[in-house]
C-alpha positions in Angstrom: 81.0 191.6 128.8 79.6 193.9 126.1 82.8 193.5 124.1 82.6 189.7 124.3 79.0 189.6 123.2 79.7 191.9 120.3 82.7 189.8 119.2 80.6 186.6 119.4 77.8 188.2 117.3 80.3 189.4 114.7 81.7 185.9 114.4 78.3 184.3 113.9 77.5 186.9 111.2 80.8 186.3 109.3 80.4 182.5 109.5 76.9 182.7 108.1 77.6 185.1 105.2 81.1 184.3 103.9 82.4 181.4 101.8 86.0 181.0 100.7 85.9 178.5 97.9 89.3 179.5 96.6 91.2 179.2 99.9 94.2 176.9 100.0 97.4 176.6 98.0 97.3 177.0 94.2 99.8 177.0 91.4 100.7 180.4 90.0 100.3 180.9 86.3 101.2 183.9 84.2 98.2 185.3 82.4 97.8 183.8 78.9 98.5 186.1 76.1 95.4 187.6 74.6 93.2 186.5 77.6 90.0 188.4 78.0 89.9 189.9 74.6 86.6 188.3 73.7 84.4 190.2 76.0 85.0 188.8 79.4 83.7 185.7 81.3 80.5 183.9 80.4 77.7 185.4 82.5 76.1 182.1 83.6 74.0 181.9 86.8 75.9 179.8 89.3 73.6 178.3 92.0 75.1 177.6 95.4 73.3 174.8 97.1 75.7 172.6 99.2 76.9 169.5 97.5 79.1 166.7 99.0 82.6 166.3 97.6 82.2 162.5 97.7 78.8 161.2 96.5 77.3 158.5 98.6 76.2 155.2 97.2 72.9 154.9 95.3 69.8 154.9 97.4 68.4 151.3 97.4 64.8 150.4 96.4 62.5 148.0 98.2 64.4 145.0 96.9 67.8 146.4 97.9 68.8 147.3 94.3 69.3 150.9 93.2 66.1 152.6 92.4 65.6 153.0 88.6 65.2 156.5 87.1 61.7 157.8 86.5 61.5 160.4 83.7 64.3 162.9 84.2 64.5 162.1 87.9 67.3 159.7 88.8 67.5 158.9 92.6 71.1 157.8 92.2 73.1 160.5 94.1 76.1 160.0 91.8 74.0 161.2 88.8 74.6 165.0 88.4 72.4 165.7 85.3 69.8 163.8 83.3 67.9 164.0 80.0 70.8 165.3 78.0 71.7 164.4 74.4 74.8 162.2 74.0 77.7 163.7 75.9 80.8 164.4 73.8 83.0 166.0 76.4 83.0 167.3 80.0 85.1 170.1 81.6 84.8 170.4 85.4 84.9 173.9 86.9 87.3 174.9 89.7 84.6 174.5 92.3 84.5 170.7 91.5 80.7 170.5 91.8 79.8 172.3 88.6 80.8 171.2 85.0 80.4 172.3 81.4 79.0 169.5 79.2 79.2 169.4 75.4 76.5 167.5 73.5 78.1 166.0 70.4 75.2 166.3 68.0 73.4 169.5 69.1 76.6 171.5 69.7 75.1 172.8 73.0 77.4 173.5 75.9 75.5 173.3 79.2 76.4 174.1 82.8 75.3 171.3 85.1 75.2 170.9 88.8 73.4 168.3 90.9 69.9 169.4 92.0 69.8 172.4 89.5 68.4 172.4 86.0 71.1 172.6 83.3 71.8 176.1 82.0 72.6 176.7 78.3 76.0 178.5 78.0 76.3 178.5 74.2 75.6 176.5 71.1 78.5 175.7 68.7 77.4 175.1 65.1 78.5 171.6 64.2 78.3 168.8 61.6 78.0 165.3 62.9 78.8 163.4 59.8 81.6 160.9 59.8 81.6 160.5 63.6 82.2 164.2 64.1 80.4 166.9 66.1 81.4 168.6 69.3 83.8 166.1 70.7 86.3 168.0 72.7 86.0 170.6 75.5 88.5 172.0 78.0 88.9 175.0 80.2 91.4 177.7 79.3 94.7 177.1 81.2 94.0 180.5 82.8 90.3 179.9 83.3 90.2 181.6 86.7 91.3 184.8 85.0 89.8 184.7 81.6 86.8 182.2 81.9 87.4 181.0 78.3 86.7 177.5 76.9 88.2 175.6 74.0 86.3 173.1 71.9 87.0 170.6 69.1 84.3 170.7 66.5 83.5 169.4 63.0 82.1 171.9 60.5 80.9 171.4 57.0 84.3 172.3 55.7 86.9 171.1 58.3 87.6 170.1 61.9 88.8 172.9 64.1 89.6 174.2 67.5 87.5 177.2 68.6 87.5 179.5 71.6 84.3 180.3 73.5 83.4 183.4 75.5 80.2 184.9 76.6 78.2 186.9 74.1 80.5 186.0 71.2 80.2 183.4 68.5 82.9 180.8 68.7 86.2 182.2 67.4 88.5 180.0 65.3 91.8 179.1 66.9 93.1 176.4 64.6 91.3 175.6 61.4 91.9 173.4 58.3 92.1 170.0 60.1 90.9 167.8 57.3 87.5 166.2 57.6 86.3 163.2 55.6 83.7 160.4 55.4 84.9 158.8 58.7 87.0 159.5 61.7 86.2 163.1 62.2 86.2 162.9 66.0 88.9 164.6 68.1 89.8 165.2 71.7 91.3 168.0 73.7 93.5 168.2 76.8 95.8 170.7 78.6 99.5 169.8 78.9 101.3 170.4 82.1 102.9 173.6 80.7 99.5 175.1 79.7 99.6 174.3 76.0 96.6 172.7 74.3 96.9 169.0 73.2 94.6 168.2 70.2 94.1 164.6 69.1 92.7 164.6 65.5 91.1 161.7 63.6 92.6 160.7 60.2 89.4 161.6 58.3 89.5 158.1 56.8 92.6 158.8 54.7 96.0 157.3 54.5 98.7 158.9 56.7 100.0 162.1 55.3 103.0 163.7 57.0 101.9 167.1 55.7 98.3 166.9 57.0 97.0 167.8 60.4 94.7 164.8 60.4 95.7 161.7 62.3 98.0 163.6 64.6 98.4 164.9 68.2 98.9 168.6 67.9 100.4 170.9 70.6 99.5 174.6 70.3 99.2 177.7 72.5 95.9 179.3 73.2 96.2 181.4 70.0 96.7 178.4 67.8 100.4 178.8 67.3 102.9 175.8 67.5 103.8 175.4 71.2 107.4 175.7 72.2 109.2 172.4 72.3 107.5 170.7 69.4 109.8 168.5 67.2 109.4 171.1 64.4 109.2 174.6 65.9 107.2 175.8 62.9 104.6 173.0 63.1 101.8 172.3 65.6 102.4 168.5 65.2 103.8 166.7 68.2 103.0 163.1 67.3 101.6 161.1 64.4 99.9 157.8 63.9 96.4 158.4 65.3 93.3 157.1 63.6 90.1 157.7 65.6 91.0 159.1 69.0 88.4 159.0 71.8 90.3 160.7 74.6 93.6 162.3 75.7 94.6 162.7 79.3 97.8 163.8 81.2 99.0 162.8 84.6 100.1 166.1 86.2 102.5 164.3 88.5 104.4 162.1 86.1 103.6 164.3 83.0 102.8 161.1 81.0 100.0 161.6 78.4 97.8 158.9 77.1 95.7 158.7 74.0 92.9 156.2 73.3 92.4 155.2 69.7 90.5 152.7 67.6 92.3 151.1 64.7 90.8 148.9 62.0 91.5 145.7 63.9 91.7 146.6 67.6 91.4 149.4 70.2 94.6 150.7 71.6 96.1 153.0 74.3 99.2 155.0 73.3 101.7 156.6 75.6 102.3 159.9 73.9 105.9 160.6 72.7 107.1 163.2 70.1 107.3 161.9 66.6 105.7 158.8 65.2 103.9 156.9 67.9 105.5 153.5 68.8 103.6 150.3 69.4 100.6 150.7 71.7 101.1 150.4 75.4 97.9 148.4 75.6 95.6 146.7 73.1 92.0 145.4 73.1 91.4 142.9 70.3 87.8 142.6 71.3 87.3 146.4 70.5 85.3 147.6 73.5 85.1 151.1 72.1 87.7 153.1 74.1 86.8 156.7 74.6 87.6 159.4 77.2 90.3 158.8 79.8 91.6 160.0 83.1 95.2 159.8 84.4 96.5 160.1 87.9 99.7 158.8 89.6 99.5 155.0 89.3 96.2 154.7 87.4 94.7 155.3 84.0 90.9 154.9 83.7 89.3 154.5 80.2 85.6 154.9 79.4 84.3 152.2 77.1 81.3 152.6 74.9 80.6 149.2 73.5 81.5 147.4 76.7 79.5 149.9 78.8 82.2 150.0 81.5 85.3 151.6 82.9 88.7 149.9 82.3 91.4 150.5 84.9 95.2 150.1 84.2 98.0 150.8 86.7 101.2 152.2 85.0 104.5 152.5 86.8 106.7 155.5 86.4 108.2 154.2 83.2 104.8 153.6 81.6 104.8 149.8 82.0 101.7 148.4 83.5 101.6 146.4 86.8 99.1 144.1 88.3 95.9 142.9 86.7 93.5 145.4 84.9 90.1 146.0 86.4 86.7 146.5 84.8 84.2 148.4 86.9 80.7 150.0 86.4 79.9 147.3 83.9 76.4 148.0 82.7 75.7 150.4 85.6 75.1 153.5 83.5 75.4 152.1 80.0 77.7 153.4 77.2 80.3 155.7 78.7 82.1 158.2 76.5 83.3 161.5 78.2 85.7 161.4 81.2 87.1 164.3 83.2 89.0 164.6 86.5 87.7 167.3 88.9 90.1 169.4 91.1 88.8 167.5 94.1 89.8 164.1 92.6 86.4 162.8 91.6 85.8 161.4 88.2 83.0 162.8 86.0 81.6 160.6 83.2 79.1 161.2 80.4 76.9 158.6 78.6 75.9 158.2 75.0 73.0 155.7 75.4 70.8 157.6 73.0 73.4 157.0 70.3 73.2 153.2 69.7 72.4 152.1 73.2 69.4 151.2 75.3 68.6 154.5 77.0 66.6 154.7 80.2 64.1 157.6 80.7 66.8 159.8 82.3 69.4 159.4 79.6 71.8 160.7 78.7 73.4 161.4 82.0 76.4 162.9 83.7 77.8 161.0 86.6 80.3 161.9 89.4 82.1 159.0 91.2 85.2 158.3 93.3 87.9 157.1 90.9 89.7 153.8 91.5 92.8 155.5 92.9 91.0 157.7 95.4 90.7 155.2 98.2 86.9 155.2 98.2 84.6 152.5 96.9 83.5 152.5 93.3 80.4 150.8 92.1 81.3 147.6 90.3 
């Protein structure tokens, strides 16, 4: 009897004190060359209040409609963070309930989590002219080991990719991407092999094969051309981009998509090596395509001007099937950043303070069930 009581007490103690957030299968990755050389992981406080993996629907007000935000308090349970500056990019951490958010104009990178005040991680010096600023942010392919971040940023002299670690100024990884009077924005993603994908604006200049502007670059984490590029000595994977808003890869099919805005229409490209072919989808009404998310059978695109999400369903060969959907129209305003969390939820960032009609809680970060997840999305 004593042994049974002691075993029961030990079980209660272990259940109350231990959490295993990293349990379950994971993909093995070799450690990235040079990882950890910048002084170790960012020492950012990580609060641990429980948070549901699938947010419930917004709490209704007396009339049955969602309650409006009041100040920096937003009763919508799908809103993770409020009172930010326009959000340029989001990178979701492995726990799926915490994210790093880049503010385009301020250069701030903030750690956000629902119910907890945002925590400043670092500030990246930036220049917002010509549509530039801090417009790309991804976790290192080996983030669990090295805790490094990569950002796409406009400076007074160029556009560049930088690496971020705690207690260190941003370190250049790839510099000399031309900047100009317009189209300085860029986007970042991680390819299925762990290389970095960098979509660069054309800086308002005619296409130049020798320039890094208006391209999709593929580099390793030290800024060197990735293996498998068309020219082994060049970081250029594809050409023909003008003003990219987002780049996203479906890890199952390995198809990569790039949103872009031309002089006459918005477009979605299926990424291929070399010059990009005709767009896979076009929007003559120019809704302002921005960040994107790709999963098997679905590509979701944030739209700034249309203040909505646009959903397309590609087949395995990249052709689209069925009718497209438009969801979240006007629910949160102008949507820009989009990122898929490890748990399958979609994170979005708004830019209502930049040309929109902001509510008191703007700008905001939202976490929703994506269209392909089987749950209900707010239309």
